[in-house]
C-alpha positions as a Markdown table, in Angstrom:
| # | Residue | x | y | z |
|---|---|---|---|---|
| 1 | Met | -20.1 | -9.8 | 1.4 |
| 2 | Ser | -19.2 | -9.0 | 5.0 |
| 3 | Leu | -19.9 | -11.4 | 7.9 |
| 4 | Asp | -22.5 | -9.0 | 9.3 |
| 5 | Val | -24.5 | -9.3 | 6.1 |
| 6 | Arg | -23.9 | -13.0 | 5.4 |
| 7 | Leu | -24.8 | -14.3 | 8.9 |
| 8 | Pro | -28.3 | -12.9 | 9.2 |
| 9 | Leu | -28.9 | -13.7 | 5.5 |
| 10 | Val | -28.0 | -17.4 | 6.1 |
| 11 | Ala | -30.0 | -17.5 | 9.3 |
| 12 | Arg | -33.1 | -16.2 | 7.5 |
| 13 | Gln | -32.6 | -18.7 | 4.7 |
| 14 | Leu | -32.6 | -21.4 | 7.4 |
| 15 | Arg | -35.8 | -19.8 | 8.8 |
| 16 | Leu | -34.1 | -18.7 | 12.0 |
| 17 | Pro | -35.3 | -15.1 | 12.3 |
| 18 | Thr | -34.6 | -14.8 | 16.0 |
| 19 | Val | -31.0 | -15.9 | 15.4 |
| 20 | Ala | -30.7 | -13.3 | 12.7 |
| 21 | Ala | -32.0 | -10.5 | 15.0 |
| 22 | Asn | -30.1 | -11.4 | 18.1 |
| 23 | Tyr | -26.8 | -13.1 | 17.2 |
| 24 | Arg | -24.8 | -9.8 | 17.5 |
| 25 | Lys | -26.2 | -9.0 | 21.0 |
| 26 | Phe | -25.5 | -12.6 | 22.2 |
| 27 | Ala | -22.0 | -12.5 | 20.7 |
| 28 | Gln | -21.1 | -9.3 | 22.5 |
| 29 | Glu | -22.3 | -10.7 | 25.8 |
| 30 | Ala | -20.4 | -13.9 | 25.2 |
| 31 | Ala | -17.2 | -11.9 | 24.4 |
| 32 | Arg | -17.6 | -9.9 | 27.6 |
| 33 | Ser | -18.2 | -12.9 | 29.8 |
| 34 | Gly | -15.7 | -15.2 | 28.1 |
| 35 | Gln | -18.5 | -17.6 | 27.2 |
| 36 | Pro | -17.4 | -20.7 | 25.2 |
| 37 | Tyr | -18.6 | -20.9 | 21.6 |
| 38 | Glu | -20.8 | -23.9 | 22.4 |
| 39 | Glu | -22.6 | -22.1 | 25.2 |
| 40 | Tyr | -23.1 | -19.0 | 23.0 |
| 41 | Leu | -24.6 | -21.1 | 20.2 |
| 42 | Leu | -26.8 | -23.0 | 22.6 |
| 43 | Ala | -28.1 | -19.8 | 24.2 |
| 44 | Leu | -28.8 | -18.3 | 20.7 |
| 45 | Leu | -30.7 | -21.5 | 19.6 |
| 46 | Glu | -32.7 | -21.6 | 22.8 |
| 47 | Gln | -33.8 | -18.1 | 22.2 |
| 48 | Glu | -35.0 | -19.1 | 18.8 |
| 49 | Leu | -37.0 | -21.9 | 20.3 |
| 50 | Thr | -38.5 | -19.7 | 23.0 |
| 51 | Gln | -39.6 | -17.1 | 20.4 |
| 52 | Arg | -41.1 | -19.8 | 18.2 |
| 53 | Glu | -43.2 | -21.0 | 21.1 |
| 54 | Val | -44.4 | -17.5 | 21.8 |
| 55 | Asn | -45.3 | -17.0 | 18.2 |
| 56 | Arg | -47.0 | -20.3 | 18.0 |
| 57 | Arg | -49.2 | -19.4 | 21.0 |
| 58 | Lys | -50.1 | -16.0 | 19.5 |
| 59 | Arg | -51.0 | -17.8 | 16.3 |
| 60 | Arg | -53.2 | -20.3 | 18.1 |
| 61 | Val | -55.1 | -17.4 | 19.7 |
| 62 | Gln | -55.6 | -15.6 | 16.4 |
| 63 | Glu | -56.8 | -18.8 | 14.7 |
| 64 | Ala | -59.3 | -19.5 | 17.5 |
| 65 | Arg | -61.2 | -16.3 | 16.5 |
| 66 | Phe | -62.4 | -15.5 | 20.0 |
| 67 | Pro | -64.8 | -12.6 | 20.0 |
| 68 | Val | -63.0 | -11.2 | 23.0 |
| 69 | Leu | -60.3 | -12.5 | 25.3 |
| 70 | Arg | -61.3 | -13.7 | 28.7 |
| 71 | Thr | -59.2 | -15.2 | 31.6 |
| 72 | Leu | -60.1 | -17.1 | 34.7 |
| 73 | Ala | -58.3 | -14.5 | 36.8 |
| 74 | Glu | -61.0 | -12.0 | 35.7 |
| 75 | Phe | -63.9 | -14.2 | 36.7 |
| 76 | Asp | -65.7 | -13.6 | 40.1 |
| 77 | Phe | -66.4 | -17.1 | 41.2 |
| 78 | Gln | -68.1 | -15.8 | 44.4 |
| 79 | Ala | -70.8 | -14.4 | 42.2 |
| 80 | Ile | -71.7 | -17.9 | 41.0 |
| 81 | Pro | -71.6 | -20.1 | 44.2 |
| 82 | Ser | -72.8 | -23.2 | 42.3 |
| 83 | Leu | -69.6 | -23.2 | 40.2 |
| 84 | Ser | -66.6 | -25.0 | 41.6 |
| 85 | Gln | -63.5 | -22.8 | 41.1 |
| 86 | Thr | -61.3 | -25.9 | 41.8 |
| 87 | Arg | -63.0 | -27.9 | 39.1 |
| 88 | Val | -62.7 | -25.1 | 36.5 |
| 89 | Leu | -59.0 | -24.6 | 37.3 |
| 90 | Glu | -58.4 | -28.3 | 36.9 |
| 91 | Leu | -60.1 | -28.1 | 33.4 |
| 92 | Ala | -57.8 | -25.2 | 32.6 |
| 93 | Arg | -54.8 | -27.6 | 32.7 |
| 94 | Gly | -56.2 | -29.1 | 29.5 |
| 95 | Glu | -56.0 | -32.8 | 30.5 |
| 96 | Tyr | -59.6 | -33.3 | 29.4 |
| 97 | Ile | -58.4 | -32.3 | 25.9 |
| 98 | Glu | -55.7 | -35.0 | 26.0 |
| 99 | Arg | -58.4 | -37.5 | 27.0 |
| 100 | Arg | -60.8 | -36.1 | 24.3 |
| 101 | Glu | -63.5 | -35.3 | 26.8 |
| 102 | Asn | -66.2 | -32.6 | 26.5 |
| 103 | Val | -67.3 | -29.8 | 28.8 |
| 104 | Ala | -70.9 | -28.6 | 29.0 |
| 105 | Leu | -71.7 | -25.3 | 30.7 |
| 106 | Ile | -75.4 | -25.1 | 31.5 |
| 107 | Gly | -77.2 | -22.2 | 33.2 |
| 108 | Ala | -79.3 | -19.1 | 32.8 |
| 109 | Ile | -78.4 | -16.2 | 30.5 |
| 110 | Gly | -75.7 | -13.9 | 31.9 |
| 111 | Thr | -74.3 | -16.3 | 34.5 |
| 112 | Gly | -70.8 | -16.3 | 33.0 |
| 113 | Lys | -70.8 | -19.5 | 30.8 |
| 114 | Thr | -69.3 | -17.8 | 27.8 |
| 115 | His | -66.6 | -16.1 | 29.9 |
| 116 | Ile | -65.5 | -19.5 | 31.3 |
| 117 | Ala | -65.7 | -21.1 | 27.8 |
| 118 | Leu | -63.5 | -18.3 | 26.4 |
| 119 | Ala | -61.1 | -18.6 | 29.3 |
| 120 | Leu | -60.7 | -22.3 | 28.9 |
| 121 | Gly | -60.2 | -21.8 | 25.2 |
| 122 | Leu | -57.5 | -19.2 | 25.8 |
| 123 | Ala | -55.8 | -21.6 | 28.3 |
| 124 | Ala | -55.8 | -24.3 | 25.6 |
| 125 | Cys | -54.3 | -21.9 | 23.1 |
| 126 | Glu | -51.5 | -21.0 | 25.5 |
| 127 | Gln | -50.7 | -24.7 | 25.8 |
| 128 | Gly | -50.2 | -24.7 | 22.0 |
| 129 | Arg | -53.5 | -26.5 | 21.2 |
| 130 | Arg | -55.6 | -25.9 | 18.1 |
| 131 | Val | -58.9 | -24.2 | 19.2 |
| 132 | Arg | -61.8 | -22.8 | 17.3 |
| 133 | Phe | -64.7 | -20.7 | 18.7 |
| 134 | Tyr | -68.2 | -20.7 | 17.1 |
| 135 | Thr | -71.7 | -19.7 | 18.1 |
| 136 | Ala | -73.8 | -22.8 | 17.5 |
| 137 | Ala | -75.8 | -20.9 | 14.9 |
| 138 | Gly | -72.6 | -19.7 | 13.3 |
| 139 | Leu | -71.2 | -23.2 | 12.9 |
| 140 | Val | -74.5 | -24.5 | 11.4 |
| 141 | Asn | -74.5 | -21.7 | 8.9 |
| 142 | Glu | -70.9 | -22.4 | 8.0 |
| 143 | Leu | -71.6 | -26.1 | 7.5 |
| 144 | Leu | -74.6 | -25.3 | 5.4 |
| 145 | Glu | -72.7 | -22.9 | 3.2 |
| 146 | Ala | -69.9 | -25.4 | 2.8 |
| 147 | Gln | -72.3 | -28.0 | 1.7 |
| 148 | Glu | -73.8 | -25.7 | -0.9 |
| 149 | Ala | -70.4 | -24.8 | -2.2 |
| 150 | His | -69.3 | -28.5 | -2.4 |
| 151 | Arg | -66.5 | -28.0 | 0.2 |
| 152 | Leu | -68.2 | -29.7 | 3.2 |
| 153 | Ser | -65.7 | -32.6 | 3.3 |
| 154 | Lys | -62.8 | -30.1 | 3.5 |
| 155 | Leu | -64.4 | -28.1 | 6.3 |
| 156 | Glu | -65.2 | -31.3 | 8.2 |
| 157 | Gly | -61.7 | -32.5 | 7.9 |
| 158 | Trp | -60.4 | -29.1 | 9.1 |
| 159 | Leu | -62.7 | -29.2 | 12.1 |
| 160 | Leu | -61.6 | -32.6 | 13.1 |
| 161 | Lys | -58.0 | -31.3 | 13.3 |
| 162 | Gln | -59.0 | -28.8 | 15.9 |
| 163 | Glu | -58.3 | -30.2 | 19.3 |
| 164 | Leu | -61.0 | -28.1 | 20.9 |
| 165 | Val | -64.1 | -26.6 | 19.4 |
| 166 | Ile | -66.2 | -24.2 | 21.4 |
| 167 | Leu | -69.9 | -24.1 | 20.6 |
| 168 | Asp | -71.5 | -21.1 | 22.3 |
| 169 | Glu | -75.2 | -20.3 | 22.7 |
| 170 | Val | -76.8 | -23.7 | 22.0 |
| 171 | Gly | -80.4 | -23.0 | 22.5 |
| 172 | Phe | -80.6 | -19.4 | 21.6 |
| 173 | Val | -81.8 | -20.1 | 18.1 |
| 174 | Pro | -83.8 | -23.2 | 17.1 |
| 175 | Phe | -82.5 | -25.1 | 14.1 |
| 176 | Asn | -84.5 | -26.3 | 11.1 |
| 177 | Gln | -84.3 | -30.0 | 10.3 |
| 178 | Arg | -81.3 | -29.6 | 7.9 |
| 179 | Gly | -79.4 | -27.5 | 10.4 |
| 180 | Ala | -80.0 | -29.9 | 13.3 |
| 181 | Gln | -78.8 | -32.8 | 11.2 |
| 182 | Met | -75.7 | -30.9 | 10.2 |
| 183 | Leu | -74.8 | -30.2 | 13.8 |
| 184 | Phe | -75.6 | -33.7 | 14.8 |
| 185 | Ala | -73.3 | -35.0 | 12.1 |
| 186 | Phe | -70.5 | -32.7 | 13.3 |
| 187 | Ile | -70.8 | -33.8 | 17.0 |
| 188 | Ser | -70.9 | -37.4 | 15.9 |
| 189 | Gln | -67.7 | -37.0 | 13.9 |
| 190 | Lys | -66.0 | -35.2 | 16.8 |
| 191 | Tyr | -67.0 | -37.9 | 19.2 |
| 192 | Leu | -63.9 | -39.4 | 20.8 |
| 193 | Arg | -61.7 | -37.7 | 18.2 |
| 194 | Gly | -61.5 | -34.3 | 19.9 |
| 195 | Ser | -63.0 | -32.1 | 22.6 |
| 196 | Leu | -66.0 | -29.8 | 22.7 |
| 197 | Ile | -67.0 | -27.0 | 25.0 |
| 198 | Val | -70.7 | -26.3 | 24.8 |
| 199 | Thr | -72.6 | -23.5 | 26.5 |
| 200 | Ser | -76.4 | -23.5 | 26.8 |
| 201 | Asn | -79.1 | -21.6 | 28.7 |
| 202 | Leu | -81.3 | -24.7 | 28.4 |
| 203 | Ala | -81.3 | -27.9 | 30.5 |
| 204 | Phe | -80.6 | -31.0 | 28.4 |
| 205 | Ala | -84.3 | -32.0 | 28.8 |
| 206 | Glu | -85.2 | -28.9 | 26.8 |
| 207 | Trp | -82.9 | -29.4 | 23.9 |
| 208 | Thr | -85.6 | -31.1 | 21.8 |
| 209 | Glu | -87.0 | -27.5 | 21.5 |
| 210 | Val | -83.8 | -26.5 | 19.7 |
| 211 | Phe | -83.3 | -29.6 | 17.5 |
| 212 | Gly | -87.0 | -30.4 | 16.9 |
| 213 | Asp | -86.5 | -34.2 | 16.7 |
| 214 | Ala | -86.6 | -36.2 | 20.0 |
| 215 | Arg | -84.6 | -39.2 | 18.6 |
| 216 | Leu | -81.9 | -37.0 | 17.0 |
| 217 | Thr | -81.6 | -34.9 | 20.2 |
| 218 | Ser | -81.3 | -38.1 | 22.3 |
| 219 | Ala | -78.6 | -39.5 | 20.0 |
| 220 | Leu | -76.7 | -36.1 | 20.0 |
| 221 | Leu | -76.8 | -35.8 | 23.8 |
| 222 | Asp | -75.7 | -39.4 | 24.2 |
| 223 | Arg | -72.5 | -38.6 | 22.3 |
| 224 | Leu | -72.0 | -35.1 | 23.8 |
| 225 | Thr | -72.4 | -36.1 | 27.5 |
| 226 | His | -70.4 | -39.4 | 27.3 |
| 227 | Arg | -67.1 | -38.6 | 29.1 |
| 228 | Cys | -68.3 | -35.0 | 29.7 |
| 229 | His | -67.7 | -32.5 | 32.5 |
| 230 | Ile | -71.0 | -30.8 | 33.2 |
| 231 | Leu | -70.9 | -27.5 | 35.1 |
| 232 | Glu | -74.0 | -25.8 | 36.2 |
| 233 | Phe | -74.3 | -22.0 | 36.6 |
| 234 | Ala | -77.0 | -21.1 | 39.1 |
| 235 | Gly | -77.6 | -17.6 | 40.4 |
| 236 | Glu | -78.5 | -14.1 | 39.2 |
| 237 | Ser | -77.0 | -12.7 | 36.0 |
| 238 | Tyr | -73.2 | -12.4 | 36.3 |
| 239 | Arg | -73.2 | -9.5 | 33.7 |
| 240 | Phe | -76.0 | -7.8 | 35.7 |
| 241 | Arg | -74.0 | -8.0 | 38.9 |
| 242 | Gln | -70.9 | -6.6 | 37.2 |
| 243 | Ser | -73.0 | -3.7 | 35.8 |
| 244 | Leu | -74.3 | -2.9 | 39.2 |
| 245 | Gln | -70.8 | -3.0 | 40.7 |
| 246 | Arg | -69.6 | -0.5 | 38.1 |
| 247 | His | -72.4 | 1.8 | 39.0 |
| 248 | Gly | -71.8 | 1.4 | 42.8 |
| 249 | Ala | -75.2 | -0.4 | 43.5 |
| 250 | Ser | -76.3 | -3.8 | 44.7 |
| 251 | Ala | -79.0 | -6.0 | 43.3 |
| 252 | Gly | -80.9 | -5.7 | 46.6 |
| 253 | Ala | -80.7 | -1.9 | 46.6 |
| 254 | Leu | -82.0 | -1.8 | 43.0 |
| 255 | Ser | -84.9 | -4.1 | 43.7 |
| 256 | Lys | -86.0 | -1.9 | 46.6 |
| 257 | Ser | -85.9 | 1.3 | 44.6 |
């Protein structure tokens, strides 16, 4: 068996696919430049590590199951003056995840809460963190289905391994008693063991309408808002403004027509 066959075969057996794919190109460059063997080997292994990190980040994004990809660079902060761009960019560094703190994005429908949540989630994935996106109703349904299938403990264990869980649209759909209790149990388990990003169109004082039980809601908020970054989104609909801009109109012009 020739060297050109054996070397990539051994590299793949050692789970070094980037070495297998690039060793010849690196060897040719090393020969042209008179590069020592050690430097050639180091450059090749560094390329393997770099590609592994790229693949890991891609895998994190896929595992997060974002409905769409959003970045902070795409967000028009001037459209939501109440939102501090500096504060959001600080959160994007991910230090709150290391401290196991939460983020609550509160404001009217269409003001960009989900965009910011998705962008912070993507930033966390790019840092190599485990992230999972859910709508609040979607997570409750998954918890209920897992309970009925006798695999709730497995799902809860998996959720606790996620460094960041995003719960979108808390408040859109009220929960029955069982669903509210399941979500409360999840947030209680996650408390100080991982980070949550929660978006809601309701002020905290209105959350009893969603969970139905004042005592449960109070206990849930106590855990969620302890060590929590609360960002308020005030202003007209961000999506509405974007739609107007695409059609070359302004909110004022539309209201006068």
